[in-house]
N, CA, C and O of each residue as an XYZ file, in Angstrom:
320
protein
N     -45.992    -24.504    -37.036
C     -44.640    -24.873    -37.030
C     -43.999    -25.906    -36.222
O     -44.645    -26.661    -35.495
N     -42.554    -25.948    -36.363
C     -41.923    -27.154    -35.831
C     -41.773    -26.878    -34.526
O     -41.943    -25.834    -33.897
N     -41.422    -27.988    -34.193
C     -41.147    -27.968    -32.359
C     -39.632    -28.570    -32.351
O     -39.295    -29.375    -31.483
N     -38.822    -28.169    -33.279
C     -37.322    -28.522    -33.243
C     -36.637    -27.170    -32.221
O     -37.075    -26.021    -32.171
N     -35.553    -27.686    -31.533
C     -35.107    -26.956    -30.250
C     -34.134    -26.263    -31.305
O     -33.650    -26.872    -32.259
N     -33.939    -25.128    -31.066
C     -32.811    -24.606    -31.917
C     -31.991    -23.279    -30.794
O     -32.572    -22.642    -29.915
N     -30.453    -23.162    -31.205
C     -29.930    -22.546    -30.503
C     -29.456    -21.007    -30.868
O     -28.869    -20.240    -30.105
N     -29.835    -20.767    -32.142
C     -29.352    -19.521    -32.936
C     -30.716    -19.308    -33.721
O     -31.435    -20.265    -34.008
N     -31.070    -17.831    -34.092
C     -31.954    -17.681    -34.721
C     -31.650    -16.596    -35.667
O     -31.058    -15.614    -35.218
N     -32.004    -16.634    -37.046
C     -31.157    -15.738    -37.953
C     -32.716    -15.324    -38.955
O     -33.310    -16.112    -39.691
N     -33.130    -13.694    -38.652
C     -34.391    -13.234    -39.431
C     -33.967    -12.514    -40.434
O     -33.468    -11.406    -40.242
N     -34.111    -13.059    -41.682
C     -33.283    -12.125    -42.816
C     -34.950    -11.605    -43.410
O     -34.938    -11.179    -44.565
N     -35.904    -11.616    -42.919
C     -37.303    -11.114    -43.404
C     -37.214     -9.364    -44.217
O     -36.898     -8.280    -43.727
N     -37.628     -9.732    -45.551
C     -37.520     -8.305    -46.041
C     -36.235     -8.254    -46.817
O     -36.080     -7.218    -47.464
N     -35.171     -9.256    -46.898
C     -33.661     -8.949    -47.525
C     -33.976     -9.929    -48.949
O     -34.690    -10.923    -49.079
N     -33.392     -9.425    -49.618
C     -33.695    -10.310    -51.206
C     -32.311    -11.194    -51.464
O     -31.229    -10.835    -51.000
N     -32.466    -12.265    -52.178
C     -30.833    -12.753    -52.675
C     -29.798    -11.461    -53.191
O     -30.194    -10.476    -53.815
N     -28.658    -11.671    -52.851
C     -27.955    -12.744    -52.206
C     -27.724    -12.499    -50.320
O     -27.064    -13.194    -49.548
N     -28.339    -11.569    -50.106
C     -28.573    -11.033    -48.391
C     -28.651    -12.158    -47.830
O     -27.582    -12.768    -47.843
N     -29.760    -12.839    -47.187
C     -30.099    -14.062    -46.862
C     -28.814    -14.691    -46.495
O     -28.140    -14.458    -45.492
N     -28.498    -15.778    -47.745
C     -27.450    -16.688    -47.555
C     -25.987    -16.167    -47.004
O     -25.210    -16.807    -46.294
N     -25.788    -14.584    -47.617
C     -24.648    -14.140    -47.091
C     -24.785    -14.159    -45.420
O     -23.890    -14.442    -44.624
N     -25.855    -13.863    -45.190
C     -26.221    -13.623    -43.637
C     -26.016    -14.715    -43.117
O     -25.486    -14.729    -42.006
N     -26.331    -15.798    -43.688
C     -26.346    -17.458    -43.070
C     -25.042    -17.546    -43.174
O     -24.486    -18.097    -42.224
N     -24.297    -17.127    -44.144
C     -22.721    -17.914    -44.035
C     -22.076    -17.406    -42.482
O     -21.539    -18.132    -41.646
N     -22.342    -15.789    -42.398
C     -21.699    -15.368    -41.426
C     -22.047    -15.982    -40.304
O     -21.164    -16.401    -39.555
N     -23.479    -16.151    -39.977
C     -24.505    -16.512    -38.844
C     -23.470    -18.245    -38.274
O     -23.093    -18.479    -37.125
N     -23.264    -19.159    -39.510
C     -23.014    -20.302    -39.096
C     -21.221    -20.329    -38.555
O     -20.785    -21.181    -37.781
N     -20.403    -19.242    -39.144
C     -19.245    -18.984    -38.584
C     -19.335    -19.028    -36.916
O     -18.738    -19.893    -36.277
N     -19.969    -18.225    -36.428
C     -20.230    -17.967    -34.748
C     -20.583    -19.245    -34.171
O     -20.098    -19.531    -33.076
N     -21.470    -20.169    -34.838
C     -22.064    -20.971    -34.161
C     -20.775    -22.325    -33.795
O     -19.709    -22.411    -34.404
N     -21.166    -23.147    -32.819
C     -20.189    -24.537    -32.649
C     -20.952    -25.980    -33.312
O     -22.046    -25.960    -33.876
N     -20.359    -26.845    -33.163
C     -20.521    -27.611    -33.738
C     -21.800    -28.392    -32.995
O     -21.591    -28.601    -31.800
N     -23.064    -28.848    -33.493
C     -24.222    -29.489    -32.773
C     -25.168    -28.601    -32.698
O     -26.353    -28.903    -32.561
N     -24.636    -27.167    -32.799
C     -25.885    -25.782    -32.924
C     -26.793    -26.264    -33.874
O     -26.471    -27.010    -34.799
N     -28.249    -25.728    -33.597
C     -29.175    -25.597    -34.391
C     -29.264    -23.866    -35.004
O     -29.091    -22.975    -34.172
N     -29.419    -23.650    -35.836
C     -30.025    -22.577    -36.459
C     -31.257    -22.371    -37.191
O     -31.292    -22.680    -38.382
N     -32.410    -21.817    -36.536
C     -33.583    -21.604    -36.996
C     -33.426    -20.148    -38.257
O     -32.959    -19.111    -37.786
N     -33.713    -20.146    -39.369
C     -33.545    -19.075    -40.298
C     -34.992    -18.431    -40.672
O     -35.713    -19.295    -41.170
N     -35.556    -17.292    -40.584
C     -36.579    -16.788    -41.368
C     -36.240    -15.811    -42.309
O     -35.427    -14.888    -42.256
N     -37.210    -16.282    -43.406
C     -36.730    -15.456    -44.579
C     -38.455    -15.334    -45.270
O     -39.479    -16.005    -45.142
N     -38.052    -14.035    -46.070
C     -39.332    -13.556    -46.854
C     -39.184    -14.068    -48.406
O     -40.121    -14.285    -49.175
N     -37.640    -14.224    -48.713
C     -37.365    -14.138    -49.892
C     -37.958    -15.739    -50.926
O     -37.190    -16.676    -50.710
N     -38.696    -15.971    -51.554
C     -39.037    -17.342    -52.242
C     -37.403    -17.771    -52.652
O     -37.034    -18.882    -52.272
N     -36.533    -17.007    -53.334
C     -35.405    -17.850    -53.805
C     -34.418    -18.561    -52.682
O     -33.357    -19.152    -52.877
N     -35.082    -18.320    -51.508
C     -34.085    -19.230    -50.251
C     -34.436    -20.576    -50.740
O     -33.598    -21.450    -50.961
N     -36.088    -20.746    -50.946
C     -35.919    -22.380    -50.982
C     -35.262    -23.230    -51.761
O     -35.418    -24.445    -51.639
N     -34.311    -22.604    -52.805
C     -33.747    -23.060    -53.722
C     -32.315    -22.692    -52.576
O     -31.591    -23.548    -52.067
N     -32.222    -21.420    -52.419
C     -30.544    -21.242    -52.177
C     -30.064    -21.633    -50.727
O     -28.898    -21.888    -50.425
N     -31.350    -21.639    -49.723
C     -30.866    -22.495    -48.771
C     -30.219    -24.025    -48.586
O     -29.082    -24.429    -48.346
N     -31.466    -24.657    -48.810
C     -31.103    -26.271    -49.383
C     -29.312    -26.276    -50.132
O     -28.313    -26.707    -49.555
N     -29.350    -25.837    -51.137
C     -28.205    -25.859    -51.698
C     -26.590    -25.449    -50.969
O     -25.424    -25.783    -51.181
N     -27.308    -24.545    -50.019
C     -25.627    -23.762    -49.048
C     -25.817    -24.851    -48.424
O     -24.755    -25.469    -48.503
N     -26.755    -25.594    -47.700
C     -26.559    -26.664    -46.687
C     -26.030    -27.826    -47.460
O     -25.111    -28.396    -46.873
N     -26.274    -28.203    -48.318
C     -25.998    -29.568    -49.227
C     -23.977    -29.105    -49.066
O     -23.012    -29.629    -48.511
N     -24.203    -27.910    -49.883
C     -22.667    -27.567    -50.213
C     -21.701    -27.765    -48.981
O     -20.679    -28.450    -49.001
N     -22.119    -27.159    -48.065
C     -21.390    -27.244    -46.540
C     -21.389    -28.784    -45.984
O     -20.526    -29.289    -45.266
N     -22.678    -29.458    -46.540
C     -22.732    -30.796    -45.405
C     -23.401    -30.483    -44.247
O     -23.366    -31.142    -43.207
N     -24.054    -29.392    -44.458
C     -24.791    -29.364    -42.974
C     -26.609    -29.776    -43.275
O     -27.372    -29.495    -44.199
N     -26.736    -30.369    -42.301
C     -28.159    -31.420    -41.992
C     -29.392    -30.040    -42.431
O     -29.398    -28.992    -41.785
N     -30.115    -30.229    -43.308
C     -31.109    -29.371    -43.163
C     -32.259    -30.010    -42.436
O     -32.736    -30.933    -43.095
N     -32.923    -29.781    -41.142
C     -33.496    -30.700    -40.237
C     -35.197    -30.505    -41.142
O     -35.912    -31.442    -41.499
N     -35.414    -29.379    -41.283
C     -36.826    -28.771    -41.734
C     -36.827    -27.656    -42.222
O     -35.991    -26.807    -41.916
N     -37.968    -27.429    -43.247
C     -37.980    -26.303    -44.192
C     -39.577    -26.327    -44.312
O     -40.271    -27.311    -44.570
N     -39.931    -25.223    -44.103
C     -41.370    -25.145    -43.707
C     -41.743    -23.645    -44.486
O     -40.894    -22.834    -44.855
N     -43.169    -23.501    -44.631
C     -43.830    -22.155    -45.286
C     -44.863    -21.988    -44.687
O     -45.636    -22.844    -44.256
N     -44.958    -20.313    -44.603
C     -46.469    -20.295    -43.918
C     -46.794    -18.861    -44.609
O     -46.198    -17.811    -44.370
N     -47.779    -19.031    -45.442
C     -47.765    -18.034    -46.103
C     -46.334    -17.097    -47.046
O     -45.617    -17.627    -47.896
N     -46.280    -16.259    -46.777
C     -44.908    -15.755    -47.305
C     -43.690    -15.609    -46.529
O     -42.718    -14.904    -46.800
N     -43.881    -16.417    -45.466
C     -42.606    -16.565    -44.653
C     -42.134    -18.348    -44.933
O     -42.738    -19.421    -44.938
N     -40.567    -17.842    -45.168
C     -40.275    -19.602    -45.032
C     -39.359    -19.513    -43.964
O     -38.822    -18.456    -43.633
N     -39.114    -20.926    -43.256
C     -38.496    -20.993    -41.918
C     -37.788    -22.252    -42.268
O     -38.372    -23.231    -42.732
N     -36.233    -22.185    -41.981
C     -35.260    -23.219    -42.118
C     -34.735    -23.562    -40.905
O     -34.435    -22.683    -40.096
N     -34.548    -24.994    -40.616
C     -33.478    -25.568    -39.347
C     -32.286    -26.041    -39.741
O     -32.217    -27.207    -40.130
N     -31.291    -25.326    -39.714
C     -29.906    -26.032    -39.995
C     -29.094    -26.460    -38.784
O     -29.169    -25.754    -37.778
N     -28.310    -27.564    -38.775
C     -27.873    -27.976    -37.871
C     -26.069    -27.973    -38.143
O     -25.660    -28.845    -38.910
N     -25.196    -27.166    -37.623
C     -24.017    -27.351    -37.426
C     -23.059    -28.302    -37.507
O     -22.556    -28.332    -36.384
N     -22.443    -29.207    -38.296
C     -22.016    -30.696    -37.624
C     -20.506    -30.668    -37.898
O     -19.962    -31.762    -38.049
N     -19.676    -29.434    -37.989
C     -18.543    -29.264    -38.552
C     -18.075    -28.572    -37.472
O     -18.981    -28.236    -36.708
N     -16.801    -28.188    -37.087
C     -16.212    -27.010    -36.296
C     -15.663    -25.687    -37.145
O     -15.185    -24.724    -36.545
């Protein structure tokens, strides 16, 4: 797994679309500019939805990994 340093973690394991992205949206509202969020998911649709979320909001997707049925994302909040 990645050695990226993160300041927040969001575990959406067991949740299906659209819940992971809805929770992600709420979590980034709590974060400060420069914070990095680690998202853990088990829904395969997050491989499409989370990169689109990042692109839409302009947040860098620092890393995206898969370990079996678990998907991990590292997202940086670069705006206030």
